[in-house]
N, C-alpha and C positions, 0 to 999 in steps of 0.2 A: 696596562692601556692595549687597545687591544688597534690600536692604527702603528702600533711602536714597529713589530715586528715589516709590516707593508713598505717604510722609509725607511728602517733599512735594507729590506731588497731592490728597492728604488737606488737610493744611493749606492749602493753596490755595485749593481749593473750599469751606471753611469763610470763609475770607477772602472769597471772591469770593459765595458766599452772604449773608454778616451786611450786608456792601456792599450787594446787592441790597436787603436786605430795608428794608434803614435808608433806602434813595432812595427806596423803596416809603410802608413808612408809616411814617415821620417829617410827612410835610404831614396823615397823617388822626391825631397822637397832638396835636401842638396847638390850644390854641383858634382858635376864626373873629376873625378882625381887625373885625371889623364887629359886633363888640356893644358896647351904647347902657355910659356907666362904670356906670350902675346896675349893672347888672345880670354886669358887672362882679366888681363892690366886694361884691355879693352870692356871689355863688358864693366870691370869698375869704374873707368874712365868716363861711360855713354852716360849724359844726360838722362832720367828716370824718365821722362816724356821720352824718349826717343826706344827704348828699352819697354816702355809699357805698349808703343803702337805698335813693336811689330819692326821696328826703325824707321819709322817714318817719322816727324818734326812736325810741329804740331799746326805749324804755317801749312804742309802741305797735307793735310785728311781733308778728304771732298766731299 
């Protein structure tokens, strides 16, 4: 078939692109290791809505 090399090229291109994306972006997604224990616990204990809104609770949004 004529289309098989093109399909293989597309699949390999997607795999290489995904690998490059994760190699470049993964260190930026992980939390820093130098956080104090209290700050890490505060972030873990905070409700998801206050973390997503930048500290504002659901009722505080304008």
